Every structure is written in structure tokens, then in C-alpha cells.
C-alpha positions in Angstrom: 31.1 52.8 0.4 29.2 51.6 3.3 26.3 50.9 0.9 28.8 49.0 -1.5 30.2 46.9 1.3 26.7 46.2 2.1 25.9 45.0 -1.5 29.0 43.1 -1.5 28.7 41.0 1.7 24.8 40.2 1.1 25.8 38.8 -2.3 28.7 37.0 -0.9 26.2 35.4 1.7 24.0 34.2 -1.0 27.1 32.8 -3.1 28.3 31.1 0.2 24.4 29.9 1.2 24.3 28.5 -2.2 27.4 26.8 -2.5 26.4 25.2 1.1 23.7 23.2 -0.5 25.3 20.0 -2.0 24.0 17.8 -4.6 24.0 14.0 -4.3 23.2 12.4 -7.9 21.2 15.7 -8.5 19.3 15.7 -5.2 19.8 18.4 -3.2 21.3 17.8 0.1 19.8 19.7 2.7 20.2 20.5 6.6 19.0 22.6 8.9 21.5 25.6 8.0 20.6 25.5 4.4 16.8 24.1 4.2 14.9 27.8 4.6 17.2 28.9 1.3 16.7 26.1 -0.7 12.5 26.6 0.1 12.8 30.1 -0.2 14.9 29.8 -4.0 12.9 27.2 -5.6 9.4 27.7 -6.2 8.6 24.0 -6.1 10.6 21.5 -4.3 10.1 17.9 -3.5 11.5 16.8 0.0 12.3 13.3 1.2 13.1 12.8 4.6 14.8 9.7 5.1 17.0 7.4 7.5 20.1 5.7 6.3 19.1 2.6 7.9 15.7 2.2 6.3 15.2 -0.3 3.3 12.3 1.5 1.6 14.6 5.0 2.0 17.3 2.8 0.3 14.7 1.1 -2.3 13.5 4.9 -3.2 17.2 6.4 -3.6 17.8 5.3 -7.1 14.2 6.0 -8.3 14.3 9.4 -6.7 17.8 10.4 -8.2 16.1 9.0 -11.7 13.5 11.6 -11.5 15.7 14.5 -10.5 17.7 13.8 -13.8 14.5 13.5 -15.9 13.3 16.8 -14.8 17.1 18.4 -15.5 16.5 16.8 -19.1 13.4 18.3 -19.3 14.4 21.7 -18.4 12.2 21.9 -15.5 12.8 24.1 -12.5 11.2 21.5 -10.2 13.9 20.4 -7.4 14.3 17.3 -5.8 16.0 17.5 -2.2 16.9 14.7 0.5 16.9 15.2 4.7 18.6 12.8 6.8 15.9 13.2 9.4 18.1 11.1 12.0 20.7 13.9 11.5 18.7 16.6 11.5 15.9 16.3 14.2 14.6 19.5 14.7 13.7 19.5 10.6 12.2 16.1 11.0 9.8 17.3 13.9 9.3 20.9 12.8 7.8 18.6 9.7 6.1 15.9 11.5 8.1 13.4 9.9 6.5 10.3 11.8 8.0 7.3 9.8 10.6 6.9 6.8 10.7 7.8 4.1 8.0 10.9 5.0 8.1 12.9 1.0 6.7 16.6 1.1 6.3 18.8 -1.7 6.6 22.5 -1.2 5.0 25.1 -3.4 6.0 28.7 -3.1 7.1 27.6 0.8 4.1 25.9 1.3 4.1 22.0 2.1 1.9 19.2 1.3 2.0 15.7 1.2 3.0 13.7 -1.8 0.7 11.0 -2.4 2.3 9.5 -5.7 4.1 6.3 -6.4 7.7 5.6 -5.8 9.2 5.3 -9.2 10.8 7.9 -11.1 8.3 8.0 -13.9 5.8 8.2 -11.0 7.2 11.1 -9.2 8.0 12.8 -12.3 4.4 12.8 -13.1 2.8 13.6 -10.1 5.1 16.9 -9.8 4.0 17.8 -13.3 0.4 17.5 -12.5 1.0 19.3 -9.4 2.7 22.4 -11.3 1.2 22.9 -14.4 -2.2 22.1 -16.4 -3.8 18.8 -15.6 -3.5 17.6 -19.5 -1.4 18.5 -22.1 -2.6 20.1 -25.5 -1.9 18.0 -28.7 -1.6 20.0 -31.3 -0.3 18.0 -34.2 0.2 14.1 -35.3 4.2 14.4 -34.5 3.2 15.9 -30.9 0.4 12.9 -29.8 3.2 10.6 -31.4 6.0 12.4 -29.3 3.6 12.1 -26.2 2.8 8.6 -26.5 6.5 7.4 -26.5 7.3 9.7 -23.5 5.9 6.8 -20.7 4.7 3.4 -20.6 1.0 4.0 -20.0 -0.4 8.1 -21.2 -3.9 8.7 -21.5 -5.4 10.9 -24.2 -9.0 12.8 -24.6 -10.1 13.0 -28.0 -12.4 15.8 -28.0 -14.0 18.3 -30.5 -15.3 20.4 -27.9 -13.5 20.8 -24.8 -16.2 22.2 -23.1 -18.3 19.3 -23.4 -19.3 17.4 -20.1 -17.6 14.4 -21.2 -14.4 16.6 -21.8 -14.8 18.3 -18.8 -15.6 15.0 -16.7 -12.3 13.8 -18.2 -10.3 16.9 -17.0 -11.2 16.1 -13.6 -9.8 12.8 -13.5 -6.5 14.2 -15.1 -6.3 16.3 -12.3 -7.0 13.7 -9.4 -5.0 10.7 -11.1 -1.4 11.5 -10.8 0.4 8.1 -11.8 0.1 8.6 -15.3 0.7 11.9 -17.8 -2.5 13.0 -19.5 -3.4 14.9 -22.7 -6.3 16.2 -24.4 -6.8 17.0 -28.2 -9.1 18.3 -30.8 -7.0 18.5 -33.7 -8.0 16.7 -36.9 -4.6 15.4 -37.8 -4.4 13.7 -34.1 -7.7 12.3 -34.8 -6.9 10.7 -38.3 -3.4 9.8 -36.9 -5.0 7.7 -34.4 -8.3 6.0 -36.0 -10.5 8.0 -33.7 -13.9 9.3 -34.9 -16.0 11.0 -32.3 -15.3 12.0 -28.7 -13.8 9.3 -26.4 -10.9 8.6 -24.1 -8.0 6.4 -25.4 -5.5 4.8 -22.8 -2.3 3.9 -24.5 0.1 1.6 -23.1 3.4 -0.6 -23.8 1.8 -3.9 -22.8 -0.8 -6.3 -23.3 -3.3 -5.0 -26.6 -1.6 -1.4 -26.5 -4.7 0.6 -26.1 -7.7 0.9 -24.7 -11.1 3.1 -25.9 -13.9 4.4 -23.6 -16.3 5.4 -26.6 -19.5 6.3 -25.1 -19.9 9.6 -22.8 -19.2 8.9 -19.1 -19.1 10.2 -15.6 -16.2 11.1 -13.8 -16.6 8.0 -11.9 -16.5 6.0 -14.5 -13.4 7.5 -16.6 -11.3 7.1 -13.2 -12.5 3.3 -12.9 -11.6 2.8 -16.7 -7.8 4.7 -16.5 -7.2 2.4 -13.0 -8.3 -0.8 -14.5 -6.7 -0.4 -18.0 -3.4 1.0 -16.6 -2.3 -2.2 -15.3 -1.7 -5.2 -17.1 -4.0 -7.8 -17.1 -1.8 -9.9 -14.7 0.4 -7.7 -12.5 3.9 -9.0 -10.9 4.0 -8.0 -7.3 7.0 -6.1 -6.4 8.1 -3.1 -4.5 7.3 -0.8 -7.4 3.7 -2.2 -8.1 2.6 -2.9 -4.6 1.2 0.6 -3.8 -0.9 0.2 -7.2 -2.3 -3.3 -5.9 -3.1 -3.0 -2.4 -4.1 1.2 -2.9 -6.4 0.6 -6.2 -10.0 0.5 -6.4 -10.3 -3.1 -7.3 -10.5 -4.8 -3.8 -10.7 -8.4 -4.7 -7.4 -10.0 -5.8 -6.6 -13.5 -7.7 -3.3 -14.4 -6.2 -1.0 -16.9 -8.3 1.9 -18.2 -6.6 4.5 -19.1 -8.6 8.2 -20.0 -9.4 10.4 -18.2 -11.5 12.9 -20.8 -11.4 10.3 -23.5 -12.3 9.4 -22.2 -15.2 5.8 -21.3 -13.9 6.0 -18.1 -15.5 6.5 -19.3 -18.9 4.1 -22.4 -18.9 1.1 -21.0 -16.5 1.1 -17.3 -16.6 -0.9 -17.3 -20.1 -3.6 -19.7 -18.8 -4.2 -16.9 -16.5 -3.7 -13.7 -18.6 -6.2 -15.4 -20.9 -9.0 -15.0 -18.2 -8.4 -12.2 -16.6 -9.7 -9.8 -19.3 -13.3 -11.2 -18.6 -13.0 -10.0 -15.0 -10.9 -7.1 -15.6 -12.6 -4.5 -13.6 -14.1 -7.1 -10.9 -10.9 -8.5 -9.5 -7.1 -8.2 -10.0 -5.1 -11.0 -11.2 -1.8 -10.7 -9.6 1.4 -13.1 -10.0 3.9 -13.4 -7.1 7.4 -15.0 -7.8 7.9 -17.4 -4.3 11.4 -17.3 -5.0 11.8 -13.8 -3.7 12.9 -14.5 -0.2 10.8 -10.7 0.8 7.6 -12.5 -0.4 7.9 -15.9 1.9 5.6 -13.5 4.8 2.7 -13.6 2.1 2.7 -17.5 1.8 2.6 -17.6 5.2 -0.2 -15.1 5.6 -2.3 -17.9 3.6 -1.1 -20.8 5.5 1.2 -22.0 2.4 4.3 -24.0 2.0 6.9 -23.7 -1.0 6.1 -27.2 -1.8 2.5 -26.1 -2.9 3.6 -23.9 -5.3 2.3 -23.3 -7.8 -1.0 -22.3 -6.3 -3.9 -19.5 -6.5 -6.0 -17.8 -3.8 -8.2 -15.1 -3.9 -8.5 -12.6 -1.2 -11.3 -9.8 -0.5 -9.5 -6.8 1.0 -12.5 -5.4 3.4 -12.5 -5.0 6.5 -12.2 -9.1 7.3 -9.5 -9.5 4.7 -11.5 -12.7 3.7 -9.6 -15.5 1.9 -10.7 -18.3 -0.5 -8.8 -21.5 -1.5 -9.9 -23.9 -4.9 -10.6 -27.1 -4.6 -8.8 -27.8 -7.8 -5.3 -26.3 -7.5 -4.1 -26.8 -11.3 -4.0 -23.2 -12.7 -5.9 -24.1 -15.9 -7.5 -21.6 -17.9 -11.1 -23.9 -16.7 -9.6 -23.6 -13.3 -9.2 -19.7 -13.1 -12.3 -19.0 -14.4 -14.4 -21.5 -12.8 -12.8 -20.1 -9.3 -13.0 -16.3 -10.0 -16.7 -17.0 -11.4 -17.8 -18.7 -8.1 -16.4 -16.4 -6.2 -17.9 -13.7 -7.7 -21.3 -15.4 -7.3 -20.8 -15.3 -3.5 -20.8 -19.4 -3.6 -17.6 -19.9 -2.1 -16.7 -20.5 1.6 -13.9 -18.9 3.4 -10.6 -20.4 4.1 -10.0 -20.4 7.4 -6.0 -20.8 8.5 -5.5 -23.5 11.6 -2.6 -24.8 13.4 -2.5 -28.2 14.7 -3.4 -28.4 18.7 -0.3 -29.1 20.3 0.1 -31.6 22.8 1.1 -29.7 25.5 -1.0 -26.8 24.8 -2.2 -26.8 28.4 1.1 -27.4 30.0 2.3 -24.1 30.7 0.7 -21.0 32.8 -0.5 -19.0 29.8 -2.5 -21.8 27.4 -2.1 -22.4 23.7 -5.0 -21.7 21.5 -5.6 -22.6 17.6 -8.8 -22.6 15.5 -9.7 -25.9 16.7 -9.8 -25.5 20.6 -10.5 -22.1 20.9 -14.5 -22.1 21.3 -14.2 -25.0 23.9 -11.7 -23.0 26.0 -13.2 -19.9 25.9 -16.7 -20.7 26.7 -16.3 -22.6 30.0 -18.7 -21.5 32.2 -16.6 -21.9 35.1 -13.7 -19.7 34.1 -13.4 -15.8 32.7 -10.4 -16.7 30.0 -8.2 -13.8 29.1 -6.5 -14.0 25.2 -3.9 -12.5 23.9 -4.3 -12.4 19.8 -0.3 -12.1 18.4 1.8 -12.1 15.8 4.7 -13.3 15.6 7.0 -10.5 13.7 5.1 -8.0 16.0 7.6 -5.8 18.0 5.2 -4.9 20.5 4.0 -8.7 21.2 7.3 -9.5 22.1 7.7 -6.6 24.1 4.4 -7.8 25.9 5.5 -11.7 26.2 7.7 -11.5 29.3 4.8 -10.0 31.1 2.4 -11.9 30.0 4.3 -14.9 31.0 4.1 -13.3 34.4 0.7 -13.0 34.7 -0.2 -16.6 33.6 2.2 -17.2 36.5 0.4 -15.3 38.8 -3.0 -16.8 37.6 -2.1 -20.4 37.3 -3.9 -21.9 40.2 -6.8 -19.8 39.9 -9.9 -22.2 39.6 -11.8 -19.5 37.9 -9.6 -17.1 35.4 -7.5 -18.8 32.8 -5.0 -16.5 30.8 -4.1 -17.7 26.9 -2.5 -17.0 24.0 -3.1 -17.7 20.0 -1.0 -16.7 17.1 -3.6 -15.0 15.1 -1.7 -15.1 11.8 -1.6 -18.7 11.7 -5.5 -19.6 13.3 -8.4 -17.7 11.8 -12.3 -17.2 13.8 -14.9 -17.1 11.4 -16.8 -15.3 14.6 -13.8 -12.8 15.6 -11.8 -10.7 13.4 -8.5 -9.0 14.6 -7.5 -5.8 13.6 -4.3 -4.8 15.1 -1.4 -6.8 17.5 -1.4 -7.5 20.2 -5.3 -7.5 20.8 -6.3 -8.8 24.3 -9.9 -9.7 24.9 -11.4 -11.2 28.1 -14.2 -14.0 27.2 -16.4 -13.8 30.9 -18.5 -16.5 32.6 -21.4 -14.5 31.8 -20.5 -14.7 28.0 -19.5 -11.3 27.5 -16.2 -10.4 25.5 -14.3 -7.3 26.8 -11.2 -5.9 25.1 -8.3 -4.6 26.8 -6.9 -1.0 26.0 -5.1 -0.5 29.2 -1.6 -0.4 29.8 0.7 -3.3 29.0 1.7 -3.7 32.4 1.5 -6.8 34.8 -0.5 -4.5 37.2 -2.9 -3.2 34.5 -3.9 -6.6 33.0 -4.0 -7.8 36.8 -6.3 -4.9 37.4 -8.4 -6.0 34.4 -9.1 -9.4 35.3 -9.9 -8.5 38.6 -12.5 -6.3 37.9 -13.8 -8.6 35.6 -13.1 -6.2 32.7 -14.2 -2.9 33.9 -10.4 -1.4 34.4 -9.1 -0.8 30.9 -11.7 -1.9 28.8 -11.9 -0.5 25.1 -14.9 1.6 23.9 -16.5 0.1 20.8 -15.9 3.1 18.9 -12.4 2.7 19.2 -12.5 -0.4 16.6 -10.9 1.2 13.8 -11.7 -0.4 9.9 -8.9 1.9 8.8 -6.7 0.3 11.4 -7.8 -3.2 10.6 -7.0 -2.8 6.8 -3.6 -0.9 7.5 -2.5 -3.7 10.2 -3.7 -6.9 7.9 -2.4 -4.8 4.7 1.0 -4.9 6.6 1.0 -8.5 7.3 -0.1 -9.4 3.6 2.1 -7.0 1.7 4.9 -7.6 4.3 6.9 -4.6 4.9 5.7 -2.2 2.1 5.1 1.4 3.1 1.2 2.3 2.2 
């Protein structure tokens, strides 16, 4: 009898535990009480840790729900789940959640970081790759046609010998690229259906020329480059769905087309750029930006542009210096676009540096205002040590520092050998100095030394830095990080998209 009761209550507990796991649009709602049950009862679970107030989480929500439904429709056992990290703080801490949204994939109870895209298709593709073979085997013409219809972009390897080096390289790429579904075939019927002779990789897509072929045997690196470049439209429209592919892609040189949908620029000018884009496909990524979108105003600001300048184009190189280039002729004609890009690739363009007008009262307050045009003259004064804060108007840390920095300026306003200054580094650029984070504080000494500060951002700490001639709190050279540079400046460039 005791044994029967034990079984009864064990089963009852399991039922109650399952009932506690509610579902919202097909997504499991997890808490600290049911988290372990959900993870242990399901072999594969993708969990989103979110905050209700987070804009990126709100943007992801419909795509996450759509992905969950797609998996259900496909008869998949993979589950999608979410955790409100602001309520379930212990779970968030346990899984090292430091930002929102954070996605973790649990496979057999073991978590790995999610590294896929933010659309429903990208989420499903990533999960399928992580839970099955890297490439689906196609054995008939009908299977191949259904596979090609399954996604906007698919990649198929045509190999009579699946053990060839070319096929092995293809499968390695299929396993490393999670954004698109891959398939492989040696079927004569599939070869015939798609007009393929000999080994090749074919990328089928719903846009541009519908298909791209890589016919000669290529290395893994070359196949990956082919897939990543051909899977994007000739001109990619910038939005939340494409931002990660644009910024995180292999091509680091971008031609940006600033256009107004309302003014009809997309209808009249986009084709001019598209007709040229194919010539530079694997060297420069062409990106269109709809300037009617309020969220895109930050990008205009980053390039020092006003809406009145639209339509316009700019080039940017996404390396450590985030160099920008402006054409002499602003007209977006095919000839102008071709000439602008060609001259850039030959290395014959001079960087376009931003600068504000020098305010008449730039030296009226204790904290002096610097712009590009007066910077060198002020900081190279042989009679003064000059402390400069490089800030961004939108930076929260800069806003917190502002009253302290004003106090510092007040304390040294009568000191003849020390000057306290600041410069908006988002609106003023220097050829010799690249700012990689905000705020950055540098001391330009009378002896022509430049010393960066990494101490506490307090009046006492900054004062001690000045009094010791930059010895206290100085940043060692190895602290300057190229990764940080790209991350911070990318935030400025791509406004608030989480990279």
C-alpha cells in the first residue's frame, strides 16, 4: 500500500510540476520553481532571459513566438522558453545574465550561448543546426524543390562524391554558418532538376538574380565567403532584422545610402546603386538607410549629417579607426557611385573628419570647450597641462561625470599651469587621436606627453591625477582594446542594436 501511495504521489507531483509550466504563444514561461523540471524533461530548450522594459526584448518577442510555432508545426521536440530576469533574479545570476535579451541553449541540460540571428527563420535554422546534421540529404527532385521553398535563402551542395575534399569543405561551412539551411545531394534527378553538371555549391534566394553558383572546387574559407556575400541582397536595407548581419559580416567596408521613403528616393535612386553593387560584391557592402525612421537619426548624427542633405551617400570602414568618407559629388547616380567606391578601394580618398563650429564663448567657463579646429592649439600649449574629457552626449557615464568635471574645472580655473577642457567626440574627430570609449580622459602635458586616466571618476581622483602629473590613475597601454573600440563605436554607428 505504501508503495502504491508513493507511485501515486510521485505521478501527481509530476503532473502538478508540468501544469506549473505555463505557455505564452507557444513559449514556455519559466520560473525558479519549474526551470529545472523544464530543462531536465526536454532534451533541447532555447531560453530567453528578458526584461519587460527592454526594447530589444519587445522586438524579439513576436519573432521568438513565431519560431516556437514553426517548430511545433514541423513536429520538432525543441522547446522555446523565457524567463523574466527582473523577477527571477536568482536564475539570472546563476546563468550569468548581464544584458537583455540573453539567450542560452540547453542541450541535455548543459547550456551554451546562442549565437544566431533575431528573426524566426534564423532562430529555427540555428536550432536545427545544433540538433541535427549540418546539411540535409536530398534524394529526389521533389525534396529539393520543397527544401528551396522552405526559406528565403538556402544552400545546396551538389557532389557526386560526398567524400571529396570539396564536399568536406562544404559540410564544414554548413556546420559553422547557422543563419541558413544547408543541404547536400548526389542524386542524378536533383542535378538534372536544377541544371547542374559537375560539383558545385548553389545558393538559392528569393531576391536579386535568384541563384548564385560556385562551380570550381574551393577552400572552406572561400565557400563561407561566397555564402555570406551572396546571401545578402545587392543593397541591404538597414533595420533591426538585418543589423546583425550587416555589422557582424565579413565585409567591413560599407557604402551607406541615406534615402527618404516618403520622398520616393527608394523608387528613383536605389536602382542606380544596385546596378553597381554587383561589381564590388565581395569588397564593399551596399546598405540603404531610410532616414524617415526616427530610430535612424543617430546614424545621421554619427556622420555629422542633417536631414536636409538627404539623399546622400557615405563610405565607412569598420576597422579600429571607423574611418568615414564623403564624396565630392553628392548625386546618387550609377557613375558617381562607381567612381566613389572605386577611388575608395584604390586608397585615394581622404578621411572625412567631423567638426563643430567653434563657439565664441568656448573659453568663458572653467571647463573649456574644444572642437577639431582649436584642439591642437589648446592642448599643445607649452605652458600648461591640459586635461581633456572626450564625451558623447548620449553616454550615461558621461552625464554622471558632468557635475564632477564642472567642479574640477572650478577648482583649477585660476591655475595658470593647468587647464580643464572637454570635447564632444561624436561631433569632432581628430586625425591623430581615435577615441574608443566614453568618457575617455587624457592629460596633455607641457612635456608633450599624452597620458590616459583610468582611475575613479571622482573629484579627488581626478585632482590627484593632475597634481601628480598623470602618475596617479594612469591607464597602462595594454588596457586599450580594439574589441572595445569596435563595440563602442559600433553602438554609435548602429544606434542601439545589441551586438
